[in-house]
C-alpha positions in Angstrom: 27.4 36.0 -11.6 23.8 34.9 -9.8 24.8 33.4 -6.3 21.9 31.4 -6.2 23.5 29.0 -8.7 26.6 28.6 -6.5 27.0 24.9 -5.0 26.8 26.5 -1.4 23.6 28.4 -2.1 22.2 25.3 -3.6 23.5 23.3 -0.5 21.6 25.7 2.1 18.3 25.9 -0.2 18.1 22.8 -2.5 20.0 19.7 -1.7 17.9 16.9 -3.2 17.9 18.6 -6.6 21.8 19.2 -6.0 22.2 15.6 -5.0 20.1 14.3 -8.5 22.5 16.6 -10.4 25.4 14.6 -9.2 23.8 11.2 -10.0 23.2 12.8 -13.6 27.1 13.8 -14.1 28.3 10.7 -12.5 26.0 8.7 -14.8 26.9 10.8 -18.1 30.5 11.0 -17.3 30.5 6.7 -16.8 29.0 6.6 -20.5 31.2 9.4 -21.7 34.2 7.0 -20.7 33.0 4.0 -21.7 32.6 2.4 -18.4 29.1 0.4 -17.1 29.4 0.4 -13.4 26.1 -1.1 -11.3 23.5 1.4 -9.6 25.1 1.1 -6.1 28.6 2.4 -7.6 26.7 5.4 -9.4 25.1 6.4 -6.2 28.1 6.2 -4.0 30.4 8.2 -6.2 27.2 10.7 -6.9 27.5 11.0 -2.6 31.2 11.3 -2.6 31.1 13.9 -5.4 28.4 15.9 -3.5 30.4 15.9 -0.4 33.6 17.3 -2.0 31.4 19.9 -4.1 29.8 21.0 -0.8 33.2 21.0 1.2 35.9 22.2 -1.2 34.3 23.7 -4.5 31.3 25.5 -3.3 32.1 28.8 -5.1 31.4 27.3 -8.3 28.1 26.5 -10.1 26.9 22.8 -11.4 27.2 24.4 -14.9 30.8 25.1 -14.2 31.3 21.5 -12.9 29.8 19.9 -15.6 31.9 21.8 -18.0 35.3 20.9 -16.2 34.1 17.1 -16.4 33.3 17.3 -20.1 36.8 19.1 -21.0 38.7 16.7 -18.8 37.6 13.8 -20.1 38.2 14.9 -23.8 41.4 17.0 -23.2 43.0 15.0 -20.2 45.4 12.9 -20.0 45.3 9.0 -19.6 44.1 8.9 -16.4 41.3 10.7 -17.2 39.9 7.7 -18.3 39.1 6.1 -15.2 36.2 8.0 -12.8 37.2 8.0 -9.4 37.6 10.5 -6.4 41.1 11.3 -7.0 40.4 11.8 -10.8 37.4 14.4 -10.2 39.3 16.1 -7.7 42.1 16.8 -9.7 40.1 18.0 -12.6 38.2 20.4 -10.5 41.4 21.4 -8.4 43.3 22.2 -11.6 40.4 24.0 -12.9 40.0 26.1 -9.5 43.5 26.9 -9.8 43.5 27.7 -13.3 41.1 29.9 -13.0 42.4 31.8 -9.9 45.8 32.7 -11.7 43.3 34.4 -14.9 41.4 36.4 -12.4 44.8 37.4 -10.7 46.0 38.5 -14.3 43.0 40.2 -15.1 42.5 37.6 -17.9 38.8 35.9 -18.8 38.8 32.4 -17.5 38.0 29.6 -19.0 34.6 29.1 -17.9 34.0 32.8 -18.8 34.9 32.2 -22.6 32.9 29.3 -22.3 30.0 31.2 -21.0 30.6 33.9 -23.9 30.4 31.3 -26.7 27.4 29.9 -25.6 25.8 33.5 -25.4 26.9 33.9 -29.0 25.6 30.9 -30.3 22.2 31.6 -28.5 22.0 35.0 -30.4 22.9 33.2 -33.8 20.4 30.8 -33.2 17.7 33.3 -32.3 18.5 35.7 -34.7 18.2 32.6 -37.5 14.5 32.0 -36.0 13.8 35.6 -36.3 14.6 35.8 -40.3 12.3 32.6 -40.8 
């Protein structure tokens, strides 16, 4: 995996776009769970998410973070319908622990499986363009 995509690297080299991605993710998540907060709430939560990412989840990428949010909203328990610091930390912590356990057991992680599926989909799409 390219280390330049990891949160810790982006924190050192591109904080502005990392912060913008946090705002985008928080905004999108609110839409997906059917909440409509004011702009101040979005910005405050984005700053909290940014701080959590750089302090606790620096080894992950923003694509992986988006994957966790997407999956947790759709497959999570009832508490997933509210977006707050505790909820996203629960999502991210559970994902991180699950991925570590899979690595210890020499299994493909959920994130690796997701990436492989995306590559396969892109291959099919690109091949279909070549046929036409």
